[in-house]
C-alpha positions as CSV (number, residue, x, y, z in Angstrom):
1,M,-35.2,8.5,28.9
2,K,-36.0,8.1,25.3
3,P,-38.0,5.3,24.1
4,R,-36.1,3.4,22.1
5,S,-36.6,3.0,18.9
6,S,-37.2,0.4,16.7
7,Q,-34.6,0.7,13.5
8,S,-30.8,-0.7,13.9
9,V,-28.2,1.9,14.1
10,E,-27.3,-0.2,10.5
11,T,-31.0,1.4,9.0
12,T,-30.0,5.3,10.5
13,E,-27.8,5.5,8.7
14,P,-27.3,7.4,5.7
15,E,-28.1,5.4,2.2
16,P,-24.4,6.4,0.1
17,F,-23.0,5.2,3.4
18,R,-24.4,1.5,3.8
19,R,-24.1,1.3,0.2
20,E,-20.1,1.5,0.5
21,F,-20.0,-0.3,4.3
22,H,-22.3,-2.8,2.1
23,E,-20.4,-2.7,-1.0
24,T,-17.1,-2.9,1.6
25,F,-17.8,-7.0,3.4
26,T,-19.9,-8.4,-0.1
27,A,-17.7,-10.2,-2.7
28,P,-17.7,-10.0,-6.1
29,D,-20.3,-11.1,-8.6
30,D,-17.3,-12.6,-10.3
31,L,-15.9,-14.3,-7.4
32,E,-17.4,-17.7,-8.7
33,T,-14.3,-17.1,-10.9
34,V,-12.2,-17.7,-8.6
35,P,-10.8,-21.3,-7.6
36,T,-11.2,-21.7,-3.6
37,T,-9.2,-24.4,-3.0
38,T,-5.6,-24.1,-3.9
39,S,-3.7,-27.4,-5.7
40,V,0.4,-27.7,-3.8
41,T,1.9,-27.4,-7.9
42,Q,5.5,-28.8,-6.9
43,L,7.0,-28.1,-3.1
44,T,10.2,-27.1,-3.0
45,L,12.3,-28.1,0.2
46,V,15.7,-25.9,1.4
47,T,18.2,-27.5,3.3
48,T,22.1,-27.1,4.3
49,D,23.9,-29.6,4.3
50,D,25.2,-31.6,7.9
51,C,21.0,-30.3,9.0
52,H,19.6,-32.8,11.6
53,F,16.3,-31.0,11.4
54,C,16.3,-31.0,7.4
55,E,17.1,-34.8,7.5
56,R,14.1,-35.2,10.1
57,A,12.1,-33.4,6.6
58,R,12.6,-36.0,4.2
59,E,11.8,-38.4,6.6
60,V,9.0,-36.5,7.7
61,L,7.6,-36.2,4.0
62,A,9.2,-40.2,2.7
63,S,6.3,-41.7,5.2
64,L,3.7,-38.8,4.3
65,G,4.6,-40.4,0.2
66,V,4.9,-36.1,-0.2
67,A,7.0,-35.2,-3.8
68,A,9.3,-32.1,-2.4
69,R,12.3,-31.0,-4.9
70,E,15.3,-30.5,-2.6
71,I,17.3,-27.1,-3.3
72,S,20.2,-25.9,-0.5
73,V,19.6,-22.6,0.8
74,G,23.0,-21.1,-0.8
75,S,21.5,-21.7,-4.5
76,E,20.5,-19.0,-6.7
77,E,16.9,-20.7,-6.4
78,A,17.0,-20.3,-2.6
79,Q,17.8,-16.3,-2.8
80,E,15.1,-15.2,-5.5
81,L,12.8,-17.6,-3.0
82,S,14.3,-15.2,0.1
83,A,13.9,-12.4,-2.4
84,R,10.2,-13.0,-3.2
85,G,9.3,-12.2,0.0
86,I,10.2,-16.3,1.2
87,P,12.2,-16.8,5.0
88,L,15.1,-18.4,4.8
89,A,16.3,-18.0,8.7
90,F,15.1,-21.4,9.7
91,L,16.0,-24.4,8.1
92,P,14.6,-26.7,6.2
93,V,12.2,-24.5,5.0
94,L,9.2,-26.1,3.1
95,T,7.9,-23.8,0.4
96,D,5.0,-24.0,-2.8
97,G,6.7,-20.6,-3.5
98,V,4.5,-18.3,-2.7
99,R,4.1,-19.1,1.3
100,V,5.9,-21.3,4.1
101,V,4.3,-24.8,4.1
102,A,6.9,-25.4,6.7
103,Y,9.8,-24.6,8.7
104,G,12.6,-26.2,10.9
105,R,11.3,-29.3,12.6
106,L,8.3,-30.7,10.6
107,S,5.7,-31.8,12.3
108,E,3.8,-34.7,10.5
109,K,0.6,-33.9,12.0
110,R,0.7,-30.8,11.4
111,L,2.9,-31.2,7.2
112,R,-0.6,-33.5,7.0
113,K,-2.9,-30.3,8.4
114,E,-1.1,-27.8,6.3
115,L,-1.4,-30.1,3.0
116,D,-4.8,-30.6,3.3
117,R,-5.8,-26.7,2.7
């Protein structure tokens, strides 16, 4: 049986590999300039006619005091959101324009948690 080395695996690797590995998992020096939290500037609620989930979404948003601009799924703006990668398959869809915040049957608890991010 070989005697155990007191060096860890990390310290036995060649220096260039260690430096490359370290740089891969280390934050860049200018990371301090990037904000750590994002503020929701404007929410958009994509809806359709005769949709009971859409009615529920309006109620949940109102109960939380959250303002959202409402657009129809058939509108040009909704098609632009879809082209940018926002899925509109399960209405309603609440989006900040970059990501889906909530969709389908909105839960007040889950939406509150999502908006606190």
